[in-house]
C-alpha positions in Angstrom: -42.0 -35.4 7.1 -39.5 -32.6 6.4 -40.9 -30.1 4.0 -38.5 -27.9 2.0 -39.1 -25.0 -0.3 -36.0 -24.7 -2.5 -36.3 -21.0 -2.5 -35.7 -21.0 1.3 -32.3 -22.8 1.0 -28.9 -22.0 -0.3 -28.1 -23.5 -3.7 -25.5 -25.7 -2.1 -28.0 -27.1 0.3 -30.7 -28.0 -2.2 -28.0 -29.4 -4.4 -27.0 -31.8 -1.7 -30.5 -32.9 -1.1 -31.0 -33.6 -4.8 -27.8 -35.6 -5.0 -28.8 -37.7 -2.1 -32.4 -38.3 -3.3 -31.9 -38.6 -7.1 -29.6 -41.6 -7.1 -27.9 -43.7 -8.2 -27.0 -41.6 -11.3 -25.0 -42.9 -14.3 -21.8 -41.0 -15.1 -21.0 -39.4 -18.4 -17.2 -39.2 -18.8 -17.2 -36.5 -21.5 -14.2 -35.8 -23.8 -14.2 -32.7 -25.9 -11.9 -30.4 -27.8 -11.9 -26.6 -28.0 -11.8 -24.7 -31.3 -8.0 -25.0 -31.3 -8.1 -28.8 -30.7 -7.0 -28.8 -27.0 -8.5 -31.8 -25.2 -10.6 -31.8 -22.1 -12.0 -34.7 -20.1 -14.5 -34.4 -17.3 -17.3 -36.5 -15.6 -20.9 -35.5 -15.1 -23.6 -37.4 -13.2 -26.5 -35.2 -14.3 -26.8 -37.6 -17.3 -29.2 -40.1 -18.9 -30.6 -41.5 -22.1 -33.8 -40.0 -23.5 -34.6 -41.8 -26.8 -33.4 -44.4 -29.2 -34.6 -43.0 -32.5 -32.5 -41.0 -32.9 -30.3 -42.3 -30.0 -30.4 -39.3 -27.7 -28.5 -38.7 -24.5 -28.4 -35.5 -22.3 -25.8 -34.4 -19.8 -25.5 -31.1 -17.8 -22.3 -29.3 -17.1 -24.0 -27.0 -14.6 -22.6 -23.5 -14.0 -20.2 -23.7 -11.0 -22.1 -23.2 -7.8 -19.9 -20.7 -6.0 -19.4 -18.2 -8.9 -21.5 -19.2 -11.9 -18.4 -19.8 -14.1 -18.9 -22.1 -17.1 -17.0 -25.3 -17.3 -14.5 -26.1 -20.1 -16.7 -28.9 -21.4 -19.6 -26.5 -21.9 -17.4 -23.9 -23.6 -16.1 -26.7 -25.9 -19.4 -28.2 -26.9 -20.7 -24.7 -27.7 -17.7 -24.1 -30.0 -17.5 -27.5 -31.7 -21.0 -29.1 -31.3 -19.3 -32.4 -30.7 -18.4 -34.7 -27.7 -17.7 -38.3 -26.8 -19.5 -39.8 -23.8 -17.5 -42.6 -22.2 -19.1 -44.8 -19.6 -17.2 -45.5 -16.3 -16.5 -49.0 -15.1 -15.2 -49.8 -11.6 -11.7 -50.4 -12.9 -11.3 -46.7 -13.8 -13.3 -45.0 -11.1 -10.3 -43.6 -9.2 -8.7 -42.2 -12.3 -12.1 -40.7 -13.3 -12.3 -39.1 -9.9 -8.8 -37.6 -10.4 -9.9 -36.2 -13.8 -12.8 -34.3 -12.0 -10.2 -32.1 -10.3 -10.4 -28.4 -11.4 -7.2 -28.3 -13.4 -6.7 -25.0 -15.2 -7.8 -24.7 -18.8 -5.2 -26.2 -21.2 -4.4 -29.1 -18.9 -5.1 -32.4 -20.6 -7.0 -34.6 -18.1 -6.2 -37.7 -20.2 -2.6 -37.2 -19.3 -3.2 -36.1 -15.7 -5.4 -39.1 -14.9 -3.4 -41.6 -16.9 -6.0 -42.4 -19.6 -5.3 -43.4 -23.2 -6.6 -41.2 -26.0 -8.1 -43.1 -28.9 -9.1 -41.4 -32.1 -12.8 -41.2 -32.9 -14.4 -41.9 -36.2 -17.1 -39.3 -36.6 -15.9 -36.4 -34.3 -12.7 -34.7 -33.4 -12.7 -35.4 -29.7 -10.8 -38.5 -28.6 -12.3 -41.5 -26.9 -11.2 -43.0 -23.5 -9.7 -46.3 -24.5 -10.2 -47.7 -21.0 -13.9 -47.1 -21.1 -16.0 -50.2 -22.0 -18.5 -48.2 -24.1 -17.7 -45.0 -25.9 -20.4 -42.9 -27.7 -19.4 -40.3 -30.3 -22.0 -37.6 -30.3 -23.0 -34.5 -32.2 -24.6 -31.7 -30.1 -28.2 -31.0 -31.3 -29.1 -28.3 -28.8 -28.0 -26.7 -25.5 -30.7 -25.5 -23.2 -29.8 -23.2 -20.3 -32.1 -23.3 -17.2 -30.5 -20.2 -15.7 -27.5 -17.9 -15.7 -26.4 -18.1 -12.0 -24.3 -20.7 -10.1 -25.8 -24.2 -10.1 -28.0 -23.6 -13.1 -28.2 -26.6 -15.5 -27.0 -26.5 -19.0 -28.7 -29.3 -20.9 -26.5 -30.6 -23.7 -28.7 -32.7 -25.9 -26.7 -35.1 -28.0 -27.3 -37.6 -30.8 -25.1 -40.7 -30.8 -23.5 -41.1 -34.2 -21.1 -43.9 -33.5 -20.8 -46.4 -30.6 -17.7 -48.4 -29.6 -18.3 -51.4 -27.4 -15.6 -53.7 -25.8 -16.6 -57.2 -26.8 -15.3 -58.5 -23.5 -18.4 -57.1 -21.7 -20.9 -58.9 -24.0 -22.8 -62.1 -23.0 -23.2 -65.2 -25.2 -26.1 -63.5 -27.0 -24.1 -60.4 -27.9 -25.8 -58.2 -25.3 -24.1 -56.1 -22.7 -23.7 -58.1 -19.5 -24.3 -55.9 -16.4 -21.8 -57.8 -14.3 -19.1 -57.8 -16.9 -19.4 -54.1 -17.7 -19.3 -53.3 -13.9 -20.5 -49.7 -14.2 -20.3 -47.3 -11.4 -22.9 -44.7 -10.5 -22.9 -41.5 -8.4 -24.8 -40.9 -5.2 -24.6 -38.1 -2.6 -21.3 -37.0 -0.8 -18.4 -39.4 -1.4 -20.7 -42.4 -2.2 -20.7 -44.4 -5.4 -22.5 -47.5 -6.5 -21.1 -50.5 -8.3 -23.4 -52.6 -10.4 -21.9 -55.9 -9.4 -21.2 -55.2 -5.7 -23.1 -52.3 -4.1 -22.0 -49.1 -2.5 -18.5 -47.8 -1.9 -16.7 -44.5 -1.1 -14.3 -42.5 -3.2 -13.1 -39.4 -1.4 -13.7 -36.3 -3.4 -10.5 -35.0 -5.1 -8.5 -32.5 -3.2 -9.5 -28.9 -3.2 -5.8 -28.3 -4.0 -4.7 -30.3 -7.1 -3.2 -33.7 -7.0 0.1 -34.3 -8.7 -1.5 -36.5 -11.4 -0.6 -39.9 -12.8 1.7 -38.2 -15.3 4.0 -37.1 -12.4 4.4 -40.6 -10.9 7.9 -42.2 -11.1 8.0 -44.3 -14.3 8.6 -47.5 -12.4 5.4 -46.9 -10.5 3.4 -45.6 -13.5 4.3 -48.6 -15.6 3.9 -51.2 -12.9 2.4 -54.5 -14.0 0.8 -54.9 -10.5 -0.6 -51.5 -9.6 -4.0 -51.0 -11.2 -5.5 -47.9 -12.8 -7.4 -47.3 -9.6 -4.2 -47.6 -7.6 -2.5 -45.0 -9.9 -5.5 -42.7 -9.6 -5.2 -42.7 -5.8 -1.5 -42.1 -5.9 -2.0 -39.3 -8.4 -4.5 -37.6 -6.2 -1.8 -36.9 -3.7 -0.9 -33.2 -3.4 2.4 -33.7 -1.7 4.7 -36.7 -1.4 6.0 -37.9 2.0 9.1 -36.1 3.3 12.4 -38.0 3.2 12.5 -38.0 7.0 9.1 -39.8 7.0 10.3 -42.3 4.5 13.5 -43.0 6.4 11.5 -43.5 9.6 9.1 -45.8 7.8 12.1 -47.9 6.5 13.0 -48.7 10.2 9.7 -50.4 10.8 10.3 -54.1 11.6 8.0 -55.4 8.9 9.4 -53.1 6.3 13.0 -53.9 7.2 12.3 -57.6 7.1 10.8 -57.3 3.6 13.8 -55.4 2.3 16.4 -57.6 4.1 14.9 -60.9 2.8 14.9 -59.7 -0.8 18.0 -57.6 -0.7 19.9 -57.9 -4.1 16.9 -59.4 -5.9 15.6 -56.3 -7.5 12.8 -57.9 -9.6 11.2 -59.9 -6.8 11.6 -57.0 -4.4 9.8 -54.7 -6.8 7.0 -57.2 -7.1 6.8 -57.5 -3.3 6.8 -53.8 -2.8 4.1 -53.2 -5.5 1.9 -56.0 -4.0 2.2 -54.4 -0.6 1.4 -51.0 -2.0 -1.6 -52.4 -3.8 -2.9 -54.0 -0.6 -2.5 -50.7 1.3 -4.3 -48.8 -1.4 -7.2 -51.3 -1.4 -7.5 -50.4 2.3 -7.4 -46.7 1.6 -4.0 -46.2 3.1 -2.5 -43.9 0.4 0.3 -42.4 2.6 1.8 -45.7 3.6 1.5 -47.0 0.0 3.5 -44.0 -1.1 6.1 -44.6 1.6 6.7 -48.2 0.8 7.0 -47.4 -2.9 9.4 -44.5 -2.3 11.4 -46.6 0.1 12.2 -48.7 -2.9 12.1 -46.3 -5.9 13.6 -43.2 -4.4 
C-alpha cells in the first residue's frame, strides 16, 4: 500500500489525493455580498452539515493554492457575517461550473452564469432561484487552519431560513432524493449525480468564458436550450470564426436542414436549437456553436 506523508508532497499533490479519496462531496453554492452590496456567487465542495440544533453548516473557501490569496466569498463573509448556501441540482451543474471561473472582483456571477437573483428574507445576499433548496445563514465563526496557499478557512454558519421547492417533495412532504437530483464533487473533472451515477464536467477555462450574459438573445432566451446548455456555451472563450461557420454551412446535413425549412423561421429555429441541444449533450460545444451561429448570425 502506498504510504504518503503530506509534508513530503507539494500542496497541489496532497490536495488531489484528498479530492479523490474524500468523495463524493456535497456542493455549497454560496451567494454573498460585500460591504457595498456587490454580489458574489461561488461553489465550494469542502462543505457539510454539522448539527441540527441549531442547524449548522460549514464550508471552506480555502486560500488559493498557488499564491494564498483570499477568495471574494471569504472577504464578504468576514465583512457581513451573512451568506446563502444554495444546493446544486443536475439541471444547473454546467452554469454552476461556469460561475466557478475566476472572474475579477466586481463581476456578478449570477449574471455571467445566467442565474436568477431572488431576494432573501433574513440576510442581504440574494438566493439562487434555480436551486431547489436555499439556506439563508448567519456566520457564527470563521476558523483559519493556516495562512498559506491551500489552508482551510472554516466558515461556521447557522441556518436562519430555508426555502424548499415543493416540486422536490414526496407524498409525505420529505425531500425525495431522486426528485432533487443533487450533484456532488469528486476528484478531477468527475461529479456524481444522485439519480444516475458519475459524469464529467470539464473544469472551466483557465482563460475566462464569455458568460451566458454575452450569448445572443435568441440563444439565451431559447425555449429548447437548457440551463446546462447555456452554461456550456457561456464557458467558451472565443466563438468560431466566420470562415469556419461558412464551411460548416456547406456540410451536406447542414445544407439539407436549412434548405428543407427555408422561409419557415420558427420551425427552422426549433430544428437548429434541437440539433444544438443534441450536440451539447454529446459534449460537442464547437459544432453546437456553429449550427447556432449559422442561423443566428
